[in-house]
C-alpha positions as CSV (number, residue, x, y, z in Angstrom):
1,M,19.9,183.9,-52.4
2,T,17.3,182.5,-50.1
3,E,15.3,185.0,-48.1
4,V,14.4,184.2,-44.5
5,L,11.1,185.3,-43.0
6,Y,11.4,185.4,-39.2
7,T,8.1,185.1,-37.2
8,P,9.2,184.3,-33.7
9,W,5.8,185.3,-32.2
10,R,4.2,182.2,-33.9
11,M,6.4,179.6,-32.1
12,S,4.1,179.2,-29.1
13,Y,1.2,178.7,-31.5
14,L,3.1,176.2,-33.6
15,T,4.4,174.2,-30.7
16,G,1.1,174.2,-28.8
17,G,2.8,176.1,-26.0
18,S,0.8,177.1,-23.0
19,S,-0.8,180.4,-22.8
20,E,0.4,182.9,-20.2
21,L,-3.3,183.2,-19.2
22,D,-4.9,180.6,-17.0
23,G,-8.3,179.2,-18.0
24,C,-10.3,180.6,-20.9
25,L,-8.4,183.1,-23.0
26,F,-11.5,185.1,-23.8
27,C,-12.6,185.2,-20.2
28,A,-9.1,186.3,-19.0
29,L,-8.4,189.0,-21.7
30,P,-10.9,191.7,-20.5
31,G,-9.1,191.7,-17.1
32,R,-6.0,193.1,-18.8
33,G,-5.2,196.5,-20.2
34,D,-6.5,197.1,-23.7
35,E,-3.1,197.6,-25.4
36,E,-1.5,194.7,-23.6
37,A,-4.4,192.4,-24.5
38,L,-4.9,193.9,-27.9
39,I,-8.5,194.8,-27.2
40,V,-9.6,197.5,-29.6
41,S,-13.1,198.1,-28.2
42,R,-15.4,197.1,-25.3
43,G,-19.2,197.1,-25.6
44,K,-21.8,196.3,-23.0
45,L,-21.9,192.5,-23.7
46,A,-19.0,191.9,-26.0
47,Y,-15.5,193.1,-26.8
48,T,-13.2,193.1,-29.9
49,V,-9.6,191.9,-29.8
50,L,-6.9,191.5,-32.5
51,N,-6.0,188.0,-33.2
52,R,-2.4,187.3,-32.0
53,F,-2.0,184.7,-34.8
54,P,-3.7,186.6,-37.7
55,Y,-4.5,185.4,-41.2
56,S,-4.0,189.0,-42.4
57,N,-3.5,192.5,-41.1
58,G,-6.6,193.6,-39.1
59,H,-7.8,190.1,-38.3
60,L,-10.2,190.8,-35.4
61,M,-12.4,188.7,-33.1
62,V,-15.5,189.7,-31.3
63,A,-16.4,187.7,-28.2
64,P,-19.1,188.0,-25.5
65,F,-17.8,188.8,-22.0
66,A,-19.8,185.8,-20.8
67,H,-18.4,182.3,-21.3
68,R,-20.6,180.9,-24.0
69,A,-19.6,178.0,-26.3
70,T,-22.3,178.4,-29.0
71,L,-24.6,180.9,-30.6
72,A,-27.5,179.1,-29.1
73,E,-26.1,179.6,-25.6
74,M,-25.7,183.4,-26.1
75,L,-28.4,185.8,-25.0
76,P,-30.1,187.6,-27.9
77,G,-28.5,190.8,-26.9
78,E,-25.0,189.2,-27.0
79,R,-25.7,187.9,-30.6
80,A,-27.0,191.3,-31.7
81,E,-24.1,193.2,-30.3
82,I,-21.6,190.9,-31.9
83,V,-23.2,191.3,-35.3
84,E,-23.5,195.1,-35.0
85,T,-19.9,195.2,-33.9
86,A,-18.9,193.2,-37.0
87,A,-20.7,195.7,-39.2
88,L,-18.8,198.6,-37.5
89,L,-15.5,196.7,-37.9
90,E,-16.2,196.2,-41.6
91,R,-16.5,200.0,-42.0
92,V,-13.4,200.6,-39.8
93,L,-11.2,198.1,-41.7
94,S,-12.5,199.3,-45.1
95,A,-11.6,202.9,-44.2
96,E,-8.2,202.0,-42.7
97,Y,-6.9,199.1,-44.9
98,A,-9.1,199.2,-48.1
99,P,-9.5,195.4,-48.3
100,H,-11.2,193.8,-51.4
101,G,-13.4,191.6,-49.2
102,F,-13.9,190.0,-45.8
103,N,-14.2,186.5,-44.3
104,V,-16.6,186.8,-41.3
105,G,-17.6,183.7,-39.3
106,F,-17.7,181.5,-36.2
107,N,-15.8,178.3,-35.8
108,L,-18.0,176.5,-33.2
109,G,-16.3,173.4,-31.7
110,K,-12.8,172.0,-32.1
111,C,-13.6,169.9,-35.2
112,A,-14.8,173.1,-36.8
113,G,-11.4,174.8,-36.3
114,A,-12.1,176.7,-33.0
115,G,-8.8,177.5,-31.3
116,V,-10.8,178.2,-28.1
117,P,-13.7,175.8,-28.4
118,G,-15.4,176.7,-25.1
119,H,-15.9,180.4,-25.8
120,A,-17.6,181.4,-29.1
121,H,-16.1,184.3,-31.0
122,L,-16.7,185.9,-34.4
123,H,-13.7,186.4,-36.8
124,V,-13.6,189.4,-39.0
125,V,-10.8,188.9,-41.5
126,P,-10.0,191.5,-44.2
127,R,-8.9,189.9,-47.5
128,W,-7.2,191.3,-50.6
129,E,-7.1,189.8,-54.1
130,G,-3.9,187.7,-54.3
131,D,-3.3,187.6,-50.5
132,T,-2.8,183.8,-50.5
133,S,0.6,183.3,-51.8
134,F,3.0,180.4,-52.2
135,M,4.1,180.9,-48.6
136,T,0.7,179.7,-47.4
137,V,0.4,176.9,-49.9
138,V,3.9,175.5,-49.8
139,G,5.3,176.6,-46.5
140,G,2.2,176.7,-44.3
141,T,3.2,180.2,-43.3
142,R,1.3,183.4,-43.6
143,T,3.1,186.7,-44.1
144,V,1.6,189.6,-42.2
145,P,3.5,192.9,-43.0
146,E,2.4,195.0,-40.1
147,E,3.2,194.4,-36.4
148,L,0.2,193.9,-34.1
149,A,1.0,197.0,-32.0
150,T,0.8,199.2,-35.1
151,T,-2.4,197.5,-36.2
152,W,-3.9,198.0,-32.7
153,R,-3.0,201.8,-32.8
154,R,-4.5,202.2,-36.3
155,I,-7.7,200.4,-35.5
156,T,-8.3,202.1,-32.1
157,A,-7.6,205.5,-33.7
158,R,-10.1,204.9,-36.5
159,L,-12.7,203.6,-34.0
160,G,-12.1,206.7,-31.9
161,A,-12.5,209.0,-34.9
162,L,-15.8,207.3,-35.7
163,E,-17.0,207.8,-32.1
164,D,-16.0,211.5,-32.2
165,A,-18.0,211.9,-35.5
166,R,-21.2,210.7,-33.8
């Protein structure tokens, strides 16, 4: 018997469908409510959002509020806040999901894999041993076992608990 994995939320990504947001995605998201936009935290110069097309559960992105295409265009304070936020997210994701490792990085420019090449953002991707399966290799599909709304609730709760402990 063949099993079917339904991932209807990926269709707009696969077909290159237009975003419901006009202009730059990372400029538009902060104007929406946190849960609707999947924003898990807002700092002074940058914010953190769940990736709607994640590589794994807990795949987060940290972006400056200002529209900046490269690290060189960012102000020193923006770069510093993004890196400090990534360190906090590493702690949060480690406590909540117990990953075996992380991929953390920027894709600057379309040829480097940036989905939104005009607005730099840092990916924080939790990884587990054996998390690349035949689905990724053969089918070009990733399996993400937790819905984004659940991931958002877990991460925001863990961030809130860390804030309360300070």
